[in-house]
N, CA, C and O atoms as a GROMACS GRO file, in nm:
protein
  232
    1MET      N    1  -1.118   1.826  -0.358
    1MET     CA    2  -1.239   1.809  -0.422
    1MET      C    3  -1.337   1.723  -0.351
    1MET      O    4  -1.454   1.758  -0.338
    2LEU      N    5  -1.288   1.605  -0.302
    2LEU     CA    6  -1.378   1.512  -0.254
    2LEU      C    7  -1.413   1.558  -0.107
    2LEU      O    8  -1.522   1.530  -0.057
    3GLU      N    9  -1.330   1.620  -0.049
    3GLU     CA   10  -1.357   1.678   0.087
    3GLU      C   11  -1.457   1.792   0.059
    3GLU      O   12  -1.547   1.805   0.142
    4TYR      N   13  -1.454   1.874  -0.041
    4TYR     CA   14  -1.544   1.983  -0.060
    4TYR      C   15  -1.690   1.929  -0.088
    4TYR      O   16  -1.791   1.988  -0.052
    5LEU      N   17  -1.689   1.823  -0.148
    5LEU     CA   18  -1.825   1.754  -0.188
    5LEU      C   19  -1.882   1.669  -0.075
    5LEU      O   20  -1.985   1.603  -0.091
    6GLY      N   21  -1.816   1.670   0.038
    6GLY     CA   22  -1.859   1.605   0.152
    6GLY      C   23  -1.821   1.457   0.176
    6GLY      O   24  -1.872   1.391   0.266
    7TRP      N   25  -1.732   1.410   0.092
    7TRP     CA   26  -1.701   1.265   0.083
    7TRP      C   27  -1.545   1.248   0.148
    7TRP      O   28  -1.447   1.210   0.084
    8ALA      N   29  -1.547   1.281   0.271
    8ALA     CA   30  -1.430   1.274   0.351
    8ALA      C   31  -1.374   1.139   0.367
    8ALA      O   32  -1.254   1.123   0.386
    9ASP      N   33  -1.452   1.046   0.361
    9ASP     CA   34  -1.388   0.895   0.379
    9ASP      C   35  -1.315   0.877   0.237
    9ASP      O   36  -1.206   0.819   0.232
   10ALA      N   37  -1.372   0.925   0.128
   10ALA     CA   38  -1.313   0.891  -0.016
   10ALA      C   39  -1.187   0.973  -0.012
   10ALA      O   40  -1.080   0.925  -0.050
   11ALA      N   41  -1.199   1.104   0.036
   11ALA     CA   42  -1.067   1.185   0.011
   11ALA      C   43  -0.950   1.109   0.104
   11ALA      O   44  -0.833   1.109   0.067
   12ASP      N   45  -0.984   1.058   0.204
   12ASP     CA   46  -0.888   0.992   0.310
   12ASP      C   47  -0.824   0.884   0.238
   12ASP      O   48  -0.702   0.866   0.237
   13LEU      N   49  -0.911   0.810   0.177
   13LEU     CA   50  -0.862   0.674   0.110
   13LEU      C   51  -0.766   0.733  -0.018
   13LEU      O   52  -0.656   0.680  -0.030
   14VAL      N   53  -0.797   0.819  -0.094
   14VAL     CA   54  -0.712   0.858  -0.189
   14VAL      C   55  -0.600   0.903  -0.150
   14VAL      O   56  -0.494   0.870  -0.203
   15ARG      N   57  -0.612   0.992  -0.043
   15ARG     CA   58  -0.466   1.036   0.021
   15ARG      C   59  -0.383   0.942   0.068
   15ARG      O   60  -0.263   0.941   0.037
   16ASP      N   61  -0.440   0.850   0.150
   16ASP     CA   62  -0.356   0.732   0.201
   16ASP      C   63  -0.287   0.653   0.083
   16ASP      O   64  -0.169   0.616   0.086
   17ALA      N   65  -0.373   0.631  -0.020
   17ALA     CA   66  -0.326   0.542  -0.128
   17ALA      C   67  -0.217   0.614  -0.191
   17ALA      O   68  -0.119   0.546  -0.221
   18VAL      N   69  -0.214   0.749  -0.221
   18VAL     CA   70  -0.107   0.832  -0.264
   18VAL      C   71   0.020   0.824  -0.185
   18VAL      O   72   0.133   0.828  -0.234
   19GLU      N   73  -0.010   0.813  -0.053
   19GLU     CA   74   0.099   0.821   0.034
   19GLU      C   75   0.177   0.673   0.033
   19GLU      O   76   0.300   0.661   0.041
   20GLU      N   77   0.094   0.580   0.024
   20GLU     CA   78   0.151   0.435   0.016
   20GLU      C   79   0.232   0.429  -0.111
   20GLU      O   80   0.343   0.375  -0.108
   21THR      N   81   0.184   0.483  -0.226
   21THR     CA   82   0.242   0.458  -0.352
   21THR      C   83   0.386   0.526  -0.340
   21THR      O   84   0.490   0.467  -0.368
   22ILE      N   85   0.378   0.652  -0.298
   22ILE     CA   86   0.501   0.734  -0.296
   22ILE      C   87   0.612   0.677  -0.195
   22ILE      O   88   0.732   0.682  -0.220
   23SER      N   89   0.563   0.628  -0.089
   23SER     CA   90   0.637   0.545   0.028
   23SER      C   91   0.695   0.416  -0.038
   23SER      O   92   0.801   0.372   0.008
   24SER      N   93   0.645   0.363  -0.124
   24SER     CA   94   0.674   0.230  -0.186
   24SER      C   95   0.792   0.272  -0.280
   24SER      O   96   0.860   0.179  -0.326
   25GLY      N   97   0.824   0.396  -0.313
   25GLY     CA   98   0.924   0.430  -0.424
   25GLY      C   99   0.864   0.431  -0.551
   25GLY      O  100   0.940   0.440  -0.647
   26LYS      N  101   0.754   0.424  -0.569
   26LYS     CA  102   0.676   0.432  -0.727
   26LYS      C  103   0.623   0.567  -0.745
   26LYS      O  104   0.513   0.603  -0.702
   27VAL      N  105   0.704   0.642  -0.810
   27VAL     CA  106   0.670   0.768  -0.840
   27VAL      C  107   0.670   0.805  -0.989
   27VAL      O  108   0.698   0.721  -1.074
   28THR      N  109   0.637   0.940  -1.020
   28THR     CA  110   0.652   0.982  -1.165
   28THR      C  111   0.792   1.046  -1.199
   28THR      O  112   0.874   1.046  -1.106
   29TYR      N  113   0.825   1.094  -1.302
   29TYR     CA  114   0.947   1.141  -1.321
   29TYR      C  115   0.989   1.268  -1.232
   29TYR      O  116   1.104   1.276  -1.188
   30ASP      N  117   0.897   1.361  -1.208
   30ASP     CA  118   0.911   1.477  -1.139
   30ASP      C  119   0.962   1.457  -0.996
   30ASP      O  120   1.042   1.535  -0.943
   31LEU      N  121   0.910   1.342  -0.933
   31LEU     CA  122   0.950   1.307  -0.810
   31LEU      C  123   1.059   1.201  -0.797
   31LEU      O  124   1.111   1.184  -0.687
   32GLU      N  125   1.094   1.131  -0.898
   32GLU     CA  126   1.197   1.043  -0.918
   32GLU      C  127   1.315   1.099  -0.920
   32GLU      O  128   1.413   1.034  -0.884
   33ARG      N  129   1.328   1.235  -0.965
   33ARG     CA  130   1.475   1.310  -0.993
   33ARG      C  131   1.485   1.356  -0.831
   33ARG      O  132   1.594   1.402  -0.797
   34GLN      N  133   1.403   1.350  -0.749
   34GLN     CA  134   1.438   1.406  -0.608
   34GLN      C  135   1.453   1.309  -0.502
   34GLN      O  136   1.491   1.343  -0.390
   35LEU      N  137   1.419   1.175  -0.537
   35LEU     CA  138   1.421   1.061  -0.445
   35LEU      C  139   1.531   0.970  -0.473
   35LEU      O  140   1.560   0.956  -0.592
   36GLU      N  141   1.602   0.902  -0.380
   36GLU     CA  142   1.688   0.804  -0.381
   36GLU      C  143   1.618   0.684  -0.410
   36GLU      O  144   1.507   0.666  -0.360
   37ASP      N  145   1.679   0.587  -0.495
   37ASP     CA  146   1.619   0.455  -0.507
   37ASP      C  147   1.466   0.460  -0.545
   37ASP      O  148   1.391   0.370  -0.508
   38ALA      N  149   1.426   0.554  -0.612
   38ALA     CA  150   1.288   0.548  -0.663
   38ALA      C  151   1.262   0.488  -0.790
   38ALA      O  152   1.347   0.498  -0.878
   39GLU      N  153   1.148   0.422  -0.811
   39GLU     CA  154   1.130   0.370  -0.935
   39GLU      C  155   1.037   0.471  -1.030
   39GLU      O  156   0.925   0.508  -0.993
   40LYS      N  157   1.093   0.509  -1.153
   40LYS     CA  158   1.006   0.605  -1.236
   40LYS      C  159   0.911   0.533  -1.304
   40LYS      O  160   0.942   0.429  -1.362
   41LEU      N  161   0.785   0.580  -1.302
   41LEU     CA  162   0.661   0.521  -1.375
   41LEU      C  163   0.625   0.646  -1.458
   41LEU      O  164   0.649   0.765  -1.437
   42ALA      N  165   0.547   0.571  -1.579
   42ALA     CA  166   0.458   0.663  -1.663
   42ALA      C  167   0.355   0.710  -1.577
   42ALA      O  168   0.328   0.649  -1.473
   43THR      N  169   0.295   0.811  -1.612
   43THR     CA  170   0.166   0.877  -1.536
   43THR      C  171   0.051   0.755  -1.518
   43THR      O  172  -0.009   0.738  -1.412
   44SER      N  173   0.031   0.678  -1.631
   44SER     CA  174  -0.076   0.588  -1.638
   44SER      C  175  -0.031   0.467  -1.555
   44SER      O  176  -0.114   0.394  -1.502
   45GLU      N  177   0.098   0.448  -1.546
   45GLU     CA  178   0.141   0.348  -1.451
   45GLU      C  179   0.133   0.368  -1.310
   45GLU      O  180   0.104   0.279  -1.231
   46TYR      N  181   0.163   0.505  -1.274
   46TYR     CA  182   0.146   0.548  -1.147
   46TYR      C  183   0.000   0.561  -1.084
   46TYR      O  184  -0.021   0.550  -0.963
   47ALA      N  185  -0.104   0.588  -1.186
   47ALA     CA  186  -0.228   0.598  -1.152
   47ALA      C  187  -0.274   0.460  -1.117
   47ALA      O  188  -0.342   0.446  -1.016
   48ASP      N  189  -0.238   0.343  -1.204
   48ASP     CA  190  -0.257   0.206  -1.179
   48ASP      C  191  -0.227   0.177  -1.029
   48ASP      O  192  -0.308   0.133  -0.948
   49GLU      N  193  -0.102   0.207  -1.007
   49GLU     CA  194  -0.046   0.184  -0.873
   49GLU      C  195  -0.133   0.252  -0.750
   49GLU      O  196  -0.145   0.193  -0.642
   50VAL      N  197  -0.190   0.375  -0.774
   50VAL     CA  198  -0.249   0.437  -0.673
   50VAL      C  199  -0.392   0.368  -0.670
   50VAL      O  200  -0.452   0.359  -0.563
   51VAL      N  201  -0.448   0.321  -0.787
   51VAL     CA  202  -0.576   0.243  -0.781
   51VAL      C  203  -0.559   0.127  -0.705
   51VAL      O  204  -0.646   0.102  -0.620
   52ALA      N  205  -0.457   0.045  -0.719
   52ALA     CA  206  -0.407  -0.066  -0.667
   52ALA      C  207  -0.411  -0.061  -0.512
   52ALA      O  208  -0.458  -0.147  -0.438
   53ASN      N  209  -0.359   0.042  -0.482
   53ASN     CA  210  -0.356   0.080  -0.332
   53ASN      C  211  -0.480   0.122  -0.280
   53ASN      O  212  -0.506   0.081  -0.167
   54ILE      N  213  -0.564   0.197  -0.339
   54ILE     CA  214  -0.691   0.211  -0.289
   54ILE      C  215  -0.788   0.079  -0.275
   54ILE      O  216  -0.870   0.065  -0.184
   55GLU      N  217  -0.767  -0.012  -0.374
   55GLU     CA  218  -0.836  -0.150  -0.355
   55GLU      C  219  -0.780  -0.212  -0.245
   55GLU      O  220  -0.857  -0.275  -0.173
   56ASN      N  221  -0.643  -0.207  -0.210
   56ASN     CA  222  -0.588  -0.292  -0.094
   56ASN      C  223  -0.642  -0.218   0.037
   56ASN      O  224  -0.685  -0.286   0.130
   57LEU      N  225  -0.638  -0.093   0.043
   57LEU     CA  226  -0.674  -0.016   0.170
   57LEU      C  227  -0.825  -0.030   0.201
   57LEU      O  228  -0.868  -0.025   0.316
   58SER      N  229  -0.906  -0.047   0.090
   58SER     CA  230  -1.062  -0.052   0.109
   58SER      C  231  -1.117  -0.185   0.169
   58SER      O  232  -1.238  -0.198   0.188
   0.00000   0.00000   0.00000
């Protein structure tokens, strides 16, 4: 959606933050079942991690 609005930089930042969060092993239940050594987070906790990664990347 951000790309559609012409906000490519914001879209890239969100995408990178999500990738970083998943790479660190912090995921929601649906992904935790499929990954070894993953930490299962509630959706709100996962969102907090993504936001923290956005702040760290920007």
